[in-house]
C-alpha positions as CSV (number, residue, x, y, z in Angstrom):
1,M,0.0,-0.1,0.0
2,M,2.8,2.5,0.9
3,Y,4.4,1.7,-2.5
4,K,1.2,2.7,-4.2
5,I,0.7,6.0,-2.2
6,Y,4.4,6.8,-3.0
7,T,4.0,6.3,-6.6
8,L,0.8,8.3,-6.7
9,A,2.7,11.1,-4.9
10,V,5.4,11.2,-7.5
11,A,2.5,11.4,-10.4
12,L,0.8,14.2,-8.5
13,L,4.0,16.3,-7.9
14,S,4.8,15.9,-11.4
15,A,1.6,16.9,-12.8
16,T,1.0,20.2,-10.7
17,A,2.9,23.3,-9.8
18,L,3.8,22.2,-6.3
19,F,7.3,22.5,-7.3
20,S,7.3,26.4,-7.8
21,A,6.9,27.0,-4.0
22,P,9.4,29.6,-2.9
23,V,12.7,28.0,-1.7
24,D,13.4,28.6,2.0
25,L,17.1,29.2,2.0
26,K,17.6,29.2,5.8
27,T,15.7,25.7,6.7
28,K,17.6,22.7,7.8
29,E,14.3,20.6,7.6
30,L,15.0,18.1,4.9
31,Y,12.8,16.6,2.3
32,N,15.3,14.0,1.6
33,K,17.6,13.3,4.7
34,T,19.8,11.1,2.5
35,A,20.4,13.6,-0.2
36,F,24.1,12.6,-0.2
37,I,23.1,9.3,-1.8
38,T,23.2,10.3,-5.5
39,S,20.3,9.5,-8.0
40,Q,22.7,7.6,-10.0
41,C,22.8,5.1,-7.2
42,Y,19.2,3.9,-7.8
43,T,20.0,2.7,-11.5
44,K,19.0,-0.7,-12.7
45,T,22.0,-2.6,-13.5
46,V,20.3,-5.6,-15.3
47,D,18.0,-4.6,-18.3
48,K,14.9,-6.3,-19.3
49,N,16.9,-8.5,-21.7
50,G,19.1,-9.7,-18.8
51,N,22.2,-7.6,-20.1
52,K,24.3,-6.3,-17.2
53,H,25.4,-2.8,-16.9
54,N,27.9,-1.6,-14.3
55,P,28.3,2.1,-14.1
56,C,29.0,1.8,-10.3
57,Y,32.6,1.0,-10.7
58,S,33.6,4.4,-11.6
59,C,33.0,5.6,-7.9
60,H,33.1,2.4,-5.9
61,I,36.6,1.1,-6.3
62,K,39.4,-0.2,-4.2
63,S,40.9,3.2,-3.1
64,K,44.4,4.4,-2.8
65,V,45.9,5.4,0.7
66,P,45.1,7.8,2.2
67,N,41.6,7.1,1.3
68,Y,40.7,4.1,3.2
69,M,37.1,3.9,2.0
70,S,37.6,1.1,-0.6
71,D,33.9,0.2,-1.4
72,E,34.2,-2.0,-4.6
73,D,31.6,-4.3,-3.0
74,L,29.0,-1.6,-3.6
75,Q,29.3,-2.7,-7.4
76,E,27.5,-5.9,-6.6
77,S,25.2,-5.0,-3.6
78,Y,22.9,-2.0,-2.6
79,S,23.6,-1.6,1.0
80,L,21.3,1.3,2.0
81,P,19.9,2.4,5.3
82,E,16.0,1.7,5.5
83,Y,15.2,5.4,5.0
84,A,17.1,5.7,1.8
85,T,15.4,2.5,0.2
86,K,12.9,5.1,-1.1
87,N,14.2,6.9,-4.1
88,R,13.1,10.5,-3.4
89,W,14.6,11.8,-6.6
90,I,11.2,12.1,-8.1
91,N,12.2,14.5,-10.7
92,L,13.7,11.4,-12.5
93,F,10.2,10.3,-13.2
94,K,8.9,13.6,-14.6
95,D,7.7,14.1,-18.0
96,R,9.1,17.4,-19.1
97,S,8.0,17.0,-23.0
98,E,5.4,19.6,-22.8
99,Q,7.7,22.3,-21.2
100,V,10.5,21.6,-23.5
101,A,8.4,21.7,-26.5
102,K,7.1,25.1,-25.6
103,M,10.7,26.7,-25.4
104,S,12.1,27.6,-28.8
105,D,15.8,27.0,-29.6
106,E,16.2,30.7,-30.0
107,K,14.9,31.4,-26.5
108,I,17.2,28.8,-24.7
109,L,20.4,29.9,-26.7
110,K,19.7,33.4,-25.8
111,Y,19.2,32.5,-22.3
112,I,22.6,30.6,-21.8
113,K,24.5,33.1,-23.5
114,Q,23.7,35.6,-20.9
115,D,26.4,36.1,-18.3
116,N,24.8,35.7,-14.8
117,Y,28.4,35.8,-13.1
118,K,29.8,39.2,-14.2
119,D,27.9,42.4,-15.1
120,V,28.8,44.7,-17.9
121,N,31.4,46.5,-15.7
122,G,32.9,43.1,-14.8
123,D,31.8,43.2,-11.4
124,I,30.7,39.9,-9.8
125,I,26.9,40.0,-9.3
126,I,26.7,37.4,-6.6
127,S,29.5,39.0,-4.6
128,T,27.8,42.5,-4.7
129,K,24.7,40.9,-3.2
130,L,26.6,39.0,-0.5
131,K,28.2,42.3,0.4
132,N,24.6,43.8,0.6
133,L,23.2,40.8,2.4
134,P,19.5,40.3,1.8
135,K,17.8,39.0,5.1
136,K,16.6,35.7,3.5
137,W,20.2,34.9,2.7
138,D,21.7,35.8,6.4
139,Y,21.4,32.5,8.1
140,N,22.6,33.5,11.6
141,N,21.0,37.1,11.4
142,N,24.5,38.8,12.0
143,N,24.2,41.0,9.0
144,R,27.1,39.5,7.2
145,W,27.8,36.8,5.0
146,D,29.9,34.3,6.8
147,G,30.9,32.0,3.9
148,Y,32.9,32.3,0.7
149,I,32.4,35.3,-1.4
150,P,33.2,34.7,-4.9
151,D,36.3,36.4,-6.1
152,C,37.5,34.7,-9.3
153,K,37.5,37.2,-12.0
154,Y,37.5,34.6,-14.9
155,N,40.2,36.4,-16.6
156,F,42.8,34.0,-17.3
157,D,46.2,34.4,-18.8
158,K,47.9,31.9,-21.0
159,E,49.0,29.7,-17.9
160,G,45.6,29.6,-16.6
161,F,46.3,32.4,-13.8
162,D,43.4,34.6,-13.1
163,R,44.0,38.2,-12.7
164,N,42.1,41.4,-11.6
165,K,41.7,44.5,-13.9
166,Y,45.0,45.9,-12.6
167,G,46.7,42.5,-13.6
168,S,47.4,41.2,-10.1
169,L,46.9,37.6,-9.2
170,T,43.8,36.5,-7.5
171,G,45.5,33.1,-6.6
172,W,43.0,31.3,-8.7
173,R,44.5,28.9,-11.6
174,A,42.6,26.9,-14.1
175,F,43.6,23.7,-15.3
176,K,42.2,21.3,-17.8
177,Y,41.2,17.5,-17.0
178,R,39.6,14.6,-18.4
179,P,35.9,14.6,-17.3
180,F,34.8,11.8,-14.7
181,L,32.9,9.2,-16.0
182,G,29.3,9.1,-16.8
183,T,27.4,12.0,-15.4
184,F,30.2,14.6,-15.9
185,W,30.5,13.9,-19.6
186,P,29.0,17.0,-21.8
187,T,27.0,14.8,-23.7
188,N,25.0,13.9,-20.4
189,G,24.0,17.4,-19.5
190,S,26.7,20.1,-18.6
191,T,29.9,21.7,-19.3
192,D,32.2,22.8,-16.5
193,D,35.6,24.2,-15.2
194,V,37.6,23.7,-12.1
195,L,40.1,26.1,-10.4
196,I,42.6,25.7,-7.8
197,R,44.0,28.2,-5.3
198,L,46.6,27.5,-2.6
199,P,47.2,30.0,0.3
200,K,49.3,33.2,0.0
201,L,52.2,31.5,1.7
202,F,52.6,29.4,-1.3
203,W,52.8,32.3,-3.7
204,T,55.4,34.3,-1.8
205,N,59.2,33.8,-0.9
206,T,60.9,33.9,2.4
207,D,60.7,37.8,2.3
208,G,57.1,37.8,2.0
209,K,56.8,39.1,-1.5
210,I,54.7,37.4,-4.2
211,D,56.8,35.3,-6.4
212,L,54.9,33.8,-9.4
213,S,57.8,31.0,-10.0
214,I,57.5,30.0,-6.4
215,Y,53.7,29.5,-6.7
216,K,54.2,27.5,-9.9
217,K,56.6,25.3,-8.0
218,N,54.2,24.8,-5.3
219,L,51.3,24.0,-7.5
220,S,53.5,21.5,-9.3
221,I,54.3,19.9,-5.7
222,V,50.9,19.5,-4.9
223,E,50.2,17.8,-8.2
224,D,53.1,15.4,-7.7
225,I,51.9,14.6,-4.0
226,L,48.0,14.5,-5.0
227,K,48.6,12.1,-7.8
228,Q,51.4,10.3,-5.9
229,T,53.9,10.4,-8.7
230,K,56.7,12.0,-6.8
231,N,57.5,12.6,-3.3
232,H,58.6,16.0,-1.9
233,S,59.8,16.8,1.7
234,T,58.8,20.4,1.8
235,Y,57.1,23.1,-0.4
236,E,58.9,26.3,-1.6
237,G,59.3,29.8,-0.3
238,A,57.3,30.9,2.8
239,A,55.2,27.8,2.7
240,K,58.5,25.5,3.4
241,N,57.2,24.5,7.0
242,Q,53.7,23.7,5.9
243,K,52.5,20.1,6.6
244,I,53.1,17.7,3.5
245,A,52.3,14.1,2.7
246,L,51.6,12.0,-0.2
247,G,47.7,12.0,-1.3
248,L,46.9,15.1,0.9
249,Y,46.5,18.8,-0.1
250,P,48.0,21.6,2.1
251,V,45.6,23.2,4.6
252,G,44.0,26.2,3.0
253,T,43.5,24.7,-0.4
254,E,40.5,25.8,-2.2
255,F,38.7,24.7,-5.5
256,L,36.1,26.5,-7.4
257,H,33.9,24.6,-10.0
258,S,31.4,26.2,-12.2
259,V,28.7,24.0,-13.9
260,R,27.4,25.4,-16.9
261,Y,25.0,25.0,-20.0
262,I,26.1,23.4,-23.2
263,E,26.6,26.1,-25.8
264,P,26.8,24.8,-29.4
265,T,28.9,26.8,-31.8
266,K,30.4,26.6,-35.5
267,N,33.6,25.4,-33.5
268,G,31.6,22.7,-31.7
269,I,30.6,22.5,-28.1
270,T,31.7,25.0,-25.3
271,L,31.1,26.3,-22.0
272,S,28.2,28.8,-21.8
273,P,28.7,32.2,-20.1
274,R,25.6,31.3,-17.9
275,M,26.5,29.3,-14.8
276,K,24.2,26.7,-13.7
277,E,25.9,26.3,-10.3
278,L,29.1,27.6,-8.8
279,R,30.6,25.2,-6.3
280,Y,33.3,25.9,-3.6
281,A,35.4,23.8,-1.4
282,K,38.2,24.6,1.1
283,K,40.4,22.4,3.2
284,L,40.2,23.8,6.8
285,R,42.1,21.5,8.9
286,W,44.8,18.7,8.5
287,A,43.9,15.0,8.9
288,N,46.8,12.5,8.8
289,Y,47.0,9.0,7.6
290,Y,45.9,7.5,11.0
291,E,43.0,10.1,11.3
292,H,41.8,9.1,7.7
293,Q,42.0,5.3,8.6
294,A,40.3,6.0,12.1
295,L,37.3,7.6,10.3
296,S,37.0,5.2,7.5
297,D,37.1,2.2,10.4
298,E,34.4,4.0,12.3
299,E,32.1,4.4,9.5
300,F,32.6,0.7,8.5
301,K,31.8,-0.3,12.1
302,E,28.8,2.2,12.3
303,N,27.3,0.7,8.9
304,H,27.7,-3.0,10.3
305,D,26.5,-2.4,13.9
306,F,23.8,0.1,12.9
307,P,22.9,-0.5,9.2
308,D,19.9,1.6,9.0
309,R,21.6,4.8,10.6
310,Y,22.5,7.3,8.0
311,S,25.2,10.0,8.1
312,I,24.6,13.5,9.6
313,Y,26.7,16.3,8.2
314,L,27.2,19.6,10.0
315,G,26.9,23.0,8.5
316,D,24.6,25.3,7.2
317,M,23.8,27.3,4.0
318,E,26.0,30.2,4.9
319,K,29.4,28.5,6.1
320,G,29.0,25.3,4.1
321,I,29.0,21.7,5.1
322,N,31.8,19.8,6.7
323,N,32.6,16.4,5.0
324,K,34.1,15.2,8.2
325,R,37.3,14.8,6.5
326,G,38.7,18.5,6.9
327,W,36.8,20.1,4.0
328,V,33.9,22.5,3.7
329,Y,31.6,22.7,0.8
330,Q,29.5,25.5,-0.3
331,G,27.5,26.4,-3.4
332,F,25.5,28.7,-5.4
333,I,22.8,27.9,-7.9
334,E,20.4,29.6,-10.2
335,D,17.2,31.1,-8.9
336,S,13.9,31.2,-11.1
337,N,15.1,34.6,-12.7
338,G,18.5,32.9,-13.7
339,D,20.5,34.8,-11.2
340,L,22.8,33.0,-8.7
341,R,21.7,32.6,-5.1
342,P,23.2,30.4,-2.1
343,Q,22.1,27.0,-2.0
344,N,20.3,26.0,1.1
345,Y,21.5,23.1,3.4
346,E,19.8,20.3,1.4
347,E,20.9,21.6,-2.0
348,T,24.6,21.5,-0.7
349,L,24.1,18.2,0.8
350,Y,23.4,16.6,-2.5
351,C,27.3,17.4,-3.1
352,I,28.7,15.9,0.1
353,G,28.3,12.2,-0.5
354,C,30.5,12.1,-3.5
355,H,33.0,14.3,-1.7
356,A,33.2,12.3,1.5
357,G,33.2,8.7,1.6
358,I,33.7,6.7,-1.7
359,G,36.7,4.9,-3.1
360,A,37.2,7.2,-6.2
361,I,38.3,10.4,-4.6
362,S,41.5,11.6,-3.7
363,D,41.5,13.7,-0.6
364,S,38.0,14.4,-1.1
365,T,38.4,15.5,-4.7
366,F,38.0,14.5,-8.3
367,A,39.4,16.8,-10.9
368,F,42.9,17.7,-9.9
369,G,44.0,14.1,-10.1
370,R,42.6,14.0,-13.7
371,K,44.6,17.1,-14.7
372,F,46.5,16.9,-18.0
373,A,47.5,20.6,-18.5
374,W,47.5,24.2,-16.8
375,G,45.2,26.8,-18.5
376,Y,41.5,27.6,-19.0
377,W,39.4,25.8,-21.7
378,D,39.9,27.3,-25.2
379,K,37.6,26.8,-28.5
380,H,39.3,23.4,-28.9
381,G,37.9,22.0,-25.7
382,L,38.6,18.3,-25.3
383,K,39.3,18.0,-29.0
384,G,42.4,15.9,-29.5
385,V,42.7,14.7,-25.9
386,S,43.6,11.1,-25.6
387,D,41.8,8.3,-23.8
388,K,44.4,7.8,-21.3
389,N,44.6,4.1,-20.3
390,S,41.5,3.4,-22.4
391,E,39.3,4.8,-19.5
392,Y,36.6,5.8,-21.6
393,L,36.7,2.8,-23.8
394,N,36.3,0.6,-20.6
395,Y,33.5,2.7,-19.5
396,L,31.5,1.8,-22.6
397,I,32.3,-1.7,-22.2
398,N,31.6,-2.1,-18.6
399,N,28.5,0.1,-18.5
400,N,27.3,-1.0,-22.1
401,H,26.1,2.5,-22.5
402,A,27.1,6.1,-22.2
403,N,25.5,7.1,-18.7
404,E,24.3,5.5,-15.7
405,F,20.6,6.0,-16.6
406,R,21.2,4.6,-20.0
407,T,19.2,7.5,-21.8
408,N,21.9,8.7,-24.1
409,H,20.8,7.1,-27.3
410,E,22.8,9.5,-29.4
411,V,25.9,8.0,-28.0
412,Y,24.8,4.5,-27.8
413,D,23.7,4.6,-31.5
414,K,26.8,5.8,-32.5
415,F,29.1,3.1,-30.6
416,F,26.6,0.2,-30.3
417,E,25.0,-2.1,-32.6
418,H,22.8,-5.0,-31.3
419,N,24.3,-4.6,-27.7
420,S,27.9,-4.9,-29.0
421,L,30.5,-2.1,-29.3
422,K,31.5,-1.0,-32.8
423,K,35.0,-1.6,-32.9
424,N,35.7,1.1,-35.7
425,E,34.0,3.9,-33.8
426,A,35.6,2.8,-30.4
427,R,38.9,3.3,-32.2
428,K,38.3,6.9,-32.8
429,I,38.3,8.1,-29.1
430,K,41.7,6.7,-28.4
431,N,43.1,10.0,-29.6
432,D,40.2,12.3,-29.3
433,I,37.5,11.9,-26.4
434,S,35.6,14.8,-27.8
435,Y,34.3,12.2,-30.3
436,L,32.4,10.5,-27.5
437,L,32.0,13.4,-25.0
438,N,30.7,16.0,-27.1
439,P,26.9,16.1,-27.9
440,S,25.3,17.2,-31.2
441,K,23.7,20.6,-31.4
442,N,20.3,19.2,-31.3
443,R,21.0,17.2,-28.2
444,A,22.9,20.1,-26.5
445,I,20.1,22.4,-26.8
446,N,17.5,19.7,-25.6
447,L,19.6,19.2,-22.4
448,D,19.5,22.9,-21.8
449,K,16.0,23.2,-22.3
450,A,15.4,20.2,-19.9
451,Y,17.4,21.6,-17.0
452,K,15.8,25.1,-17.6
453,V,12.6,23.4,-16.6
454,I,14.2,22.6,-13.3
455,V,15.4,26.1,-12.7
456,D,11.9,27.7,-13.5
457,E,10.5,25.3,-10.9
458,Q,13.2,25.5,-8.2
459,S,12.9,21.8,-7.9
460,F,16.6,21.0,-7.2
461,I,15.8,19.0,-4.0
462,Y,13.9,16.5,-6.1
463,G,16.8,16.0,-8.4
464,R,18.7,18.0,-11.1
465,D,19.5,15.5,-13.8
466,A,18.7,16.9,-17.2
467,H,16.2,14.6,-19.1
468,I,12.8,15.0,-21.0
469,K,11.1,11.7,-20.9
470,P,10.6,9.8,-17.4
471,L,13.4,7.4,-16.7
472,T,12.7,3.7,-16.8
473,N,16.2,2.4,-15.9
474,V,16.0,3.5,-12.4
475,Y,14.1,2.2,-9.3
476,D,11.6,4.3,-7.3
477,E,11.8,1.7,-4.2
478,V,14.2,-0.9,-3.0
479,E,13.3,-3.8,-0.7
480,Q,16.0,-5.5,1.3
481,D,16.6,-8.8,3.1
482,K,17.0,-7.8,6.6
483,S,18.9,-10.9,7.6
484,T,22.0,-10.0,4.9
485,K,21.2,-6.3,4.3
486,L,21.5,-7.1,0.6
487,T,19.2,-5.9,-2.0
488,I,16.9,-8.5,-3.3
489,I,14.1,-6.6,-5.1
490,K,13.8,-3.4,-6.5
491,K,10.5,-1.9,-7.8
492,H,9.7,0.5,-10.6
């Protein structure tokens, strides 16, 4: 009976304007208490013909120390707390065909080409608002914003360093990276960029003067130790006494990640000026190997002894959410007018699960370990970038599709025939992953439209995956064998 009631609720929510209620940015009352468990985790891994699909291996793997959260077993079982057995990402089951059909190509293209980060004078719009804080954004009512205030000018030189209008460093440096598997491919919904910044100690010499050569060396050292390709005993310049260890960023490291619409151009796919989201992370404290292992052991024991308990993460919409491993995460997202606003607690909680306790992360991050060059994305984007270690080819083979939900029929039809990979097509991505990762103009526009519907509704807490038709390769409820805690039935 509960299953029928829940399914009916999904239908009702999809058919009405209930999504359009104003978002309470200050609330910590949760619609989905396990929002840190992503929608992709409810994917069906066996299709109606009995064919197996394993997108799970991209996140759930045997980890590399100092990440002790080896969770490759989750490729074979769904160990969920009782509360999370009900899939609350109900946007997955919504039909957006009517809204998308009403939206012209010209309208969506005009929309995504509008910059919602900087105004005509080059000032950062969201930062100006935060400095003149609206009461509805002031979580603790102290008349100031206590979180991150965006300060990247998005004015990069050839080496990827961001500079203000006077030519001075802001500290941010852009890098190019191979997008993480599945959801993060442009063909599956969004384009993005990631920037890194180290504390000022890492930019300066021992006399306290900014020295770009020292900053470059320290960034290279951070890359070596994060990728664990080379060990270093110290950093350079004024940072020489900062703590250093393989696989760990120094305290004070920051990341800025803008998620954007897909803009089709005559040169191919590029990042739109309009941001969907602006995500921020900062490492606030040092945790050594022993602490990382102790935390993982504690979580494994908790899951074993109390399998139906779910994690609680401290924080709020203003200061961000702590991932228990020394990092704080905070975000901004489009409001119904397309302007950036702070995310509320639940909207940020959505990001925490992937940046806290899975095998694929390196000191809570994804992108920097996948870096292949310094610099901001140019018009070439991912064209000519190789498929290092056949990573993307293996994803196609293991998942037998191009995304977790198996809805990307454009890629499927290009690379598969009768459920088998086309070898001639697969060879083309060896030296050019853009052949796989970049969508056609038509697909890009439709994905942009589908996401714009979510923005109009402000329904992010119900899911922010861009799709037009209701998904069929995802479960809306899970039943588990209480004696083994393994999934035995999934409903849709």
